[in-house]
PAGU-277913 format. One record per atom (N, C-alpha, C): residue in one letter; y, x negated, z negated. Coordinates in steps of 0.001 Angstrom, whole numbers, plus 500000, padded with zeros to 6 digits. Each point is the difference from the previous one (the first is absolute). Example, Ala and Ser with C-alpha at 12.3 -4.5 7.8 and 13.67 -1.06 7.14 Angstrom:
2
MINU nudo     yy     xx     zz
MINU    a 494310 486810 492200
MINU    a 501190 500890 500000
MINU    a 501200 499100 500000
MINU    s 501050 500350 500720
MINU    s 501190 499180 499940
MINU    s 501090 500770 499270
# end
This chain:
120
MINU nudo     yy     xx     zz
MINU    q 361342 115612 171247
MINU    q 500898 499517 499024
MINU    q 499868 498559 499629
MINU    v 500730 499561 499113
MINU    v 499889 498465 499430
MINU    v 500292 499936 498668
MINU    q 499058 499249 499391
MINU    q 500393 499660 498529
MINU    q 500750 498686 499851
MINU    l 500900 499979 499065
MINU    l 500968 498904 499844
MINU    l 499918 499472 498444
MINU    v 499941 498672 499866
MINU    v 499884 499381 498841
MINU    v 501046 499032 499761
MINU    e 500978 500059 499111
MINU    e 500962 498992 499773
MINU    e 499612 499096 499040
MINU    s 500521 498828 499901
MINU    s 499783 498940 499072
MINU    s 501233 499001 499969
MINU    g 500127 499165 498892
MINU    g 500873 498916 500056
MINU    g 501255 500274 499149
MINU    g 499984 501128 499371
MINU    g 501144 500430 499076
MINU    g 499828 499295 498671
MINU    g 501064 499987 499213
MINU    g 500031 499304 498693
MINU    g 501382 499855 499453
MINU    l 499900 499182 498983
MINU    l 501402 499615 499294
MINU    l 500599 498729 500774
MINU    v 501191 499970 500235
MINU    v 500696 498909 500611
MINU    v 501403 499916 499617
MINU    q 500476 498803 499818
MINU    q 501395 499801 499577
MINU    q 500969 500335 501158
MINU    a 501253 500288 499800
MINU    a 501037 500270 500968
MINU    a 500126 498745 500733
MINU    g 500365 500090 501318
MINU    g 500184 498892 500859
MINU    g 498753 499325 500669
MINU    k 498790 500396 499494
MINU    k 498749 499522 500472
MINU    k 499405 500882 501137
MINU    s 498932 499545 500566
MINU    s 499460 500714 501016
MINU    s 498528 500569 499717
MINU    l 499623 501044 500759
MINU    l 498711 500669 499800
MINU    l 499463 500537 501267
MINU    t 498845 499875 500306
MINU    t 499431 500639 501205
MINU    t 498857 500996 499773
MINU    l 500239 501325 500477
MINU    l 499092 500974 499834
MINU    l 499110 500130 501129
MINU    s 498795 500366 499868
MINU    s 499034 500374 501002
MINU    s 499374 501386 500093
MINU    c 499777 500490 501079
MINU    c 499455 501295 500178
MINU    c 498879 499855 501012
MINU    a 498733 500216 499403
MINU    a 498896 499948 500867
MINU    a 499570 501395 500404
MINU    a 499730 500154 501326
MINU    a 499611 501263 500587
MINU    a 498488 500043 500263
MINU    s 499417 501150 499985
MINU    s 498601 500199 500134
MINU    s 499514 500049 501469
MINU    r 500969 499891 501057
MINU    r 499734 499927 501219
MINU    r 501080 499427 500775
MINU    s 499806 499683 501255
MINU    s 500953 499351 500807
MINU    s 501334 500639 499872
MINU    i 501045 499135 499885
MINU    i 501521 500568 500094
MINU    i 500682 499829 501193
MINU    s 499283 499403 500964
MINU    s 500768 499677 501307
MINU    s 500487 501238 500737
MINU    s 499263 501155 499874
MINU    s 500383 501231 500673
MINU    s 500700 500991 499067
MINU    i 500166 499647 498809
MINU    i 500833 500920 499029
MINU    i 501397 499777 500415
MINU    n 500757 501269 500103
MINU    n 501331 500086 500544
MINU    n 500905 499094 499111
MINU    a 499887 499964 498763
MINU    a 500826 499331 499031
MINU    a 499438 499716 498710
MINU    m 500244 498718 499510
MINU    m 499547 499664 498662
MINU    m 501240 499734 499272
MINU    g 500025 500201 498715
MINU    g 501265 499820 499206
MINU    g 499801 499808 498590
MINU    w 501036 499640 499401
MINU    w 500038 499897 498467
MINU    w 501156 500897 499464
MINU    y 499739 500662 499060
MINU    y 500919 500867 499195
MINU    y 499962 499706 498545
MINU    r 500937 500361 499205
MINU    r 500001 499723 498520
MINU    r 500650 501276 499368
MINU    q 499518 500001 498565
MINU    q 500436 501123 499236
MINU    q 500129 499459 498688
MINU    a 501282 500169 499396
MINU    a 500257 499724 498693
MINU    a 499976 501259 499160
MINU    p 499767 499964 498637
MINU    p 499978 501145 499250
MINU    p 501225 500813 500198
MINU    g 499814 501349 500219
MINU    g 501145 501022 500084
MINU    g 500724 499840 501443
MINU    n 499448 499136 500862
MINU    n 500599 500030 501283
MINU    n 499049 500485 501027
MINU    q 500503 500323 501200
MINU    q 499093 500331 501162
MINU    q 499364 498774 500609
MINU    r 498979 500172 500624
MINU    r 499385 498989 500775
MINU    r 500922 499538 501208
MINU    e 500223 498778 500165
MINU    e 500967 499546 501010
MINU    e 499392 499015 500928
MINU    l 500582 499883 501199
MINU    l 499512 499130 500965
MINU    l 500443 498572 499566
MINU    v 498973 499086 500319
MINU    v 500413 498548 499819
MINU    v 499999 499378 501316
MINU    a 498755 500219 500724
MINU    a 499978 499333 501293
MINU    a 498880 500644 500844
MINU    t 500006 500102 501286
MINU    t 498887 500472 500788
MINU    t 499970 499030 501292
MINU    v 498783 499915 500611
MINU    v 499792 499373 501150
MINU    v 499123 500807 500916
MINU    t 500368 500208 501183
MINU    t 499299 500907 500983
MINU    t 498821 499191 500817
MINU    s 499217 500783 500683
MINU    s 498912 499295 500678
MINU    s 500370 499041 501046
MINU    d 501186 500181 500501
MINU    d 500599 499087 500971
MINU    d 501064 498884 499450
MINU    g 499932 499796 498602
MINU    g 500611 498994 499390
MINU    g 501562 500207 499548
MINU    r 500444 501241 500209
MINU    r 501344 500353 499548
MINU    r 500019 500078 498428
MINU    r 500935 499423 499422
MINU    r 500248 500016 498508
MINU    r 501271 500763 499640
MINU    n 499847 500654 498834
MINU    n 501192 500625 499435
MINU    n 499983 499786 498535
MINU    y 501214 499712 499550
MINU    y 500222 499734 498539
MINU    y 501107 500797 499365
MINU    a 499768 500344 498697
MINU    a 501194 500638 499253
MINU    a 501171 499222 500061
MINU    d 501178 500473 500070
MINU    d 501169 499275 500213
MINU    d 500353 499228 498824
MINU    s 499595 500588 498717
MINU    s 500299 499394 498807
MINU    s 499254 498656 499674
MINU    l 499033 499602 500802
MINU    l 499168 498904 499824
MINU    l 500738 498716 500468
MINU    q 500843 500083 500903
MINU    q 501015 498917 500385
MINU    q 499065 498824 500502
MINU    g 498950 500186 500685
MINU    g 499250 498948 500586
MINU    g 499129 499320 498961
MINU    r 499738 500424 498787
MINU    r 499222 499312 499036
MINU    r 498462 500354 500259
MINU    f 499666 501060 500625
MINU    f 498667 500306 500038
MINU    f 499519 499900 501515
MINU    t 498738 499703 500186
MINU    t 499395 499882 501294
MINU    t 498570 500656 500052
MINU    i 499911 500950 500987
MINU    i 498621 500521 500276
MINU    i 499357 499347 501187
MINU    f 498714 499719 499810
MINU    f 499275 499496 501114
MINU    f 498606 500375 499767
MINU    r 499220 499936 501122
MINU    r 498634 500301 499955
MINU    r 499015 499066 500670
MINU    d 498835 499998 499669
MINU    d 498849 499293 500691
MINU    d 498991 501003 500428
MINU    n 500077 500391 501201
MINU    n 498926 500957 500495
MINU    n 498638 499597 499957
MINU    s 499753 498674 500058
MINU    s 498658 499468 499856
MINU    s 499400 500258 498561
MINU    k 500867 500123 499092
MINU    k 499543 500324 498573
MINU    k 500282 501347 499543
MINU    n 500501 500815 500921
MINU    n 500377 501362 499613
MINU    n 500887 500069 498830
MINU    t 500944 499075 499988
MINU    t 500767 499803 498745
MINU    t 501473 499936 500369
MINU    v 500924 500641 499107
MINU    v 501396 500102 500179
MINU    v 500608 499364 498726
MINU    y 500983 499161 500214
MINU    y 500503 499134 498945
MINU    y 501505 500405 499811
MINU    l 500576 499940 498727
MINU    l 501355 500093 499705
MINU    l 500421 498558 499226
MINU    q 500753 499358 500707
MINU    q 500558 498766 499388
MINU    q 501289 500266 499409
MINU    m 500165 499869 498628
MINU    m 501192 500369 499230
MINU    m 500624 498652 499478
MINU    n 501182 499735 500366
MINU    n 500736 498963 499526
MINU    n 501200 500263 499190
MINU    s 500561 499101 499273
MINU    s 501174 500319 499082
MINU    s 499849 501294 499341
MINU    l 498896 500149 499328
MINU    l 499812 501242 499217
MINU    l 501099 500293 499003
MINU    k 500371 501272 499851
MINU    k 500860 500436 498980
MINU    k 499326 501072 499061
MINU    p 500639 500077 498812
MINU    p 499463 501043 499130
MINU    p 499914 501343 500580
MINU    e 500971 500353 500855
MINU    e 500067 501253 500721
MINU    e 498804 500349 500990
MINU    d 499248 498820 500300
MINU    d 498892 500256 500818
MINU    d 498734 500348 499290
MINU    t 500086 500176 498645
MINU    t 498920 500566 499134
MINU    t 499622 501319 500409
MINU    a 498779 500168 500395
MINU    a 499420 501207 500469
MINU    a 498407 499962 500152
MINU    v 499459 501141 500293
MINU    v 498797 499967 500629
MINU    v 500039 499939 501444
MINU    y 499306 499137 500662
MINU    y 500128 499846 501433
MINU    y 498705 500538 500640
MINU    y 500201 500898 500883
MINU    y 498945 500734 500717
MINU    y 499898 499632 501568
MINU    c 498690 499772 500370
MINU    c 499837 499749 501495
MINU    c 499796 501335 500704
MINU    n 500579 500064 501219
MINU    n 499892 501222 500793
MINU    n 499549 499728 501309
MINU    a 499214 501043 500511
MINU    a 499508 499899 501421
MINU    a 500429 501394 500608
MINU    r 500682 499943 501033
MINU    r 500362 501213 500665
MINU    r 499378 500090 501420
MINU    e 499355 501157 500117
MINU    e 499316 500314 501304
MINU    e 500757 501204 500610
MINU    i 500365 500003 501377
MINU    i 500588 501042 500711
MINU    i 498939 500476 500924
MINU    r 499613 501260 499896
MINU    r 499042 500637 500885
MINU    r 500546 500263 501255
MINU    v 499137 500333 501033
MINU    v 500576 500488 501301
MINU    v 500761 501338 499846
MINU    s 499612 500852 499110
MINU    s 500515 501269 499718
MINU    s 501424 499839 499364
MINU    g 500261 498751 499521
MINU    g 501332 499762 499368
MINU    g 499829 500054 498419
MINU    d 498883 500393 499454
MINU    d 499818 499999 498666
MINU    d 500049 498590 499440
MINU    v 500499 499838 498825
MINU    v 500160 498713 499248
MINU    v 499078 500005 498809
MINU    n 499122 499026 499920
MINU    n 499203 499732 498881
MINU    n 500445 498712 499228
MINU    d 500202 500071 498747
MINU    d 500344 498906 499185
MINU    d 498902 499680 498965
MINU    y 499732 498608 500085
MINU    y 498880 499645 498998
MINU    y 500636 499039 499015
MINU    w 499678 500015 498666
MINU    w 500443 499206 499011
MINU    w 499050 499275 499217
MINU    g 500289 498791 499529
MINU    g 499263 499288 499167
MINU    g 500268 500390 498518
MINU    q 499375 499382 499094
MINU    q 500154 500434 498542
MINU    q 501230 499383 499398
MINU    g 500637 499059 500590
MINU    g 501141 499337 499541
MINU    g 499683 498776 499147
MINU    t 500949 499053 500115
MINU    t 500016 498768 499062
MINU    t 501351 499866 499285
MINU    q 499927 499684 498623
MINU    q 501249 499915 499282
MINU    q 500575 498710 500219
MINU    v 501367 499881 500206
MINU    v 500836 498865 500205
MINU    v 501013 500065 498907
MINU    t 499958 499071 498965
MINU    t 501099 500046 499004
MINU    t 500719 498617 500085
MINU    v 501437 500116 500161
MINU    v 500673 498817 500125
MINU    v 500878 499822 498587
MINU    s 499814 498975 499459
MINU    s 500716 499748 498672
MINU    s 501252 499179 500306
MINU    s 500938 500256 499096
MINU    s 501434 499249 500214
MINU    s 500035 498886 499105
# end
């Protein structure tokens, strides 16, 4: 398993940028996918972005290119660069690690979350 710790959240004005960090307790180079999800009060947790071990990225359509996920394997850290932030982006952001076993079983690991609040 892997432990994940998010950081970098806070209060930011609309239109500004913010970068979130996710530090993993072990190497992330062999983890099938790392990702960021978010959850606002009363809503389900939703996909923001993922990056696979071979570098493929996937983003939620609604982001319209504003967010970028990238990783530094040497630091066991995944980042989420958020640009042109909107009040609708306000949520708790969670780091995710997904491992797919040979058996086909899928294990998801989650960080504790970091709050992002975008003011208008």
